[in-house]
N, C-alpha and C positions, 0 to 999 in steps of 0.2 A: 723892196722886197724880194725875195730870191723863191723861184720856181723850182722844185726839184721833179726829174722825169727819170724814170727808170723805164728801159726796154728790154725785155729778158722774153725767154721762153714761158708760155703760159703753163702753170702746173698747180694742181691743187695744192692749197696750204700756201702759196705765195703772199698774199696779203696777210695771213696770220704770221709768216716769218718777218716780214718788214716791220708789220704794227709792233711784234715782241720786242725786235731790235731796239725801236725807237721808244715803246714803252718801259723797257728795263732802264734805259738811261733818262728816264723821266721827259722825252722831249714829245709834248703834244704834237699831235696831227690836225692843224687848223684847218684845212680844207683838203679834200681828196678826191680826184677822179680815175676811174680805172676802165679801160677798154679793153677787150680781148678781141683778135681778131687773126685768121690763118696761123693758129698755133703761138702768137706772140701776145704778150700783156705790155700794155702802157699804163703805168701809173703816175699820175701827174700830181703833185701835192705841195701844201705851204706848211712848214714849221717855224718857228720863231728863231731857233737858232740852227739856221740852214747849213752853216760851215761845220759844226760838230755833227750835224745827221749825216751829212755827206761822208763825214770821215768814219762814221760808224758802219755806214751802209756799204763803204767800198772796202772796209775792213773784213767784212763779211760777204765779200764775193761780188758784190752789185755794182754795175756800172751805173753811174749817176750823171746824169747832164743837168748843168745849173743855167737858170735864164734869168735875167732882170724883169720884174712884172711891175706894172703901174698899177695901183688900184683906185678905179674913179668912180665918183659918187654922181648919180644924175638923177633929176626929178624923174618919177615915175609918171610921166606924160608922153603922149606921140610927139616926136619930132626931137627930142632929147638925143638920141643916137646919133642922127643925121647931124645936128647941130655941132656935138663935139666930134664927131669923125671930119666933118669938113673942114675943122680948125687943124685937123693933122695934114690932110689934103692940101689945104693952102701953103702949108710948110714943106710939101713933098716928104712926108713921113708916111710908111706903109705899115698898116697892122698887120703882124704876122699871125697872131692868135687874140681872139676875145673870147670870152664865157663869163657867163653871169654869176655872181657869187651868193649874191644875197638880196632880199627885198625886206624894206624894214621902214613903217610910218612915212609912205609917200616916196620913198627913195630906193633907188636900185645901185647896187655895188658890181662893178664889173671889173673884171682882171684882163690886162692888156698887156701883149708882148709886141714891141714894135721894133723896126730896124735903127732907130736912132733914138734910145730912151733918154739921153740928157737933153737933146733938142725938145723932145715929147713933152718932159717934164715941165720944162718952160713954159711951151705953149698950153699945156693942160693946167697948169698951176691953179686955176679957181676950181677945178674939178677933183683935184687929188684928194683922196679919203684919208690917206696915211701919208707921214712924212717919213717916206723910204730913204730920202738921202742922207748919207751919213756924214 
């Protein structure tokens, strides 16, 4: 799965503009995180058609960064994150970003960006929530 990130000057209406561009093209935002600091806005989001979304946003003047993300599903109980991350450590795979996506029926979904995604996909195969490999 691809994560899209836009870093731009923070301004009133920024989110409205980006969501309008995507909405007009019938591209649904699956997940979104927005942070504003020091006059900059950082928008990180997932859409089903990342390539099309990237083209549209770039055509409208936004600089878009793309990153491969792994979505993992963990039992919602103590020690599960440690168990999963230890598998990565044993293979010398560094976690660059990790954030909580959702919680449902005793499980948590996490989004991971790692330095070796292909290797991580093999190591974390039992935890993968989505089949991201094309």
